Each structure stands twice: as C-alpha cells, then as structure tokens.
N, C-alpha and C positions, 0 to 999 in steps of 0.2 A: 497499444500493446497487443490487442486481439489480432490485429493484422499481421503481427510477427509470430503468431501461433500460441500465444499465452491465453489461458483462461483467467479472467480477472473477476474477483469478487470484492464487494465493499460491505463492510460491517460498521454499524454505528453502535458504539458501546456506551451505555449510560454510566454516570458516576456510581460508585458503590453506595449501598445504603448507609454505611457508616462513614462515608467520605474518605475512605482510605486510598482511593484512586479517582482521578477526574474522568469526566466523559471524554471520549476520543473517537477518532475515525481510524479504522484499520483496513488496509487493502492487501489482498493476496494476488500474486501472479503465479500461476502454475504452468510450468513448461512440460507438457505431456509428450514432447518429442524425445525426452530423456528417459532412460530406464535405470533406476526408478525416477519418477517425475521429480522435478526440482521446484520447491516452493520458495518464493521471495515474499517477505512481509514488511510492510511499512505502516507505522502507527504515528499519528499526530494527535496531541492533546487539543481538545476544543479550545479555540481562541488563539491557536498558533498557526493559522493559515487554512485550516479546515481541509476540505476535499482537494483543492488545488495543490496545496503544499504536499499532501499525502501522495497524490498522483505523481508529482514531480520526484519525490523521494523514491517511489516504486519504479519509475522509469529509469532513474539512475542505477537502482539495484539490478535491473535486468540488462544494463549496459547501453542505454540510450543516452547520448551526449546532448544535453539541453542548452549548452552554451552557443551563443551566436558567434560565428567567426567573421 
C-alpha cells in the first residue's frame, strides 16, 4: 500500500483492564493525495487471523483486489 501512496500505521491494542474488549490489531492507511486526507481503518480481534487478516482487510478497503483470477 505504501507503493500506492498510502501512509500505513499498525497499532497493537491490549485487552481492556476490565475485559470489556479483547486485544486486537488495528491498521490505518492514510491517503495524503486527497484534500482532506482520507483514512481507512481495519481492526481484527486477536485470534482471528492477526496481522495478515488485518492487512488483507485494509487492502480491500483501499481498493486492492486480492482475488486470484
């Protein structure tokens, strides 16, 4: 995604102290070519595929087709 002009950030969020939400991975893709910049966000709960699944979701959000033809 970086090669397409997106700034990509990865955040690892721990579960809450009171266990009201589980640990997760969140990725942001920021398109700075737009005014104002457009942010796409993907979040995956720990145990649901982790970094790879989150990256795939984010890619789909920015318009990348991951299907093999």
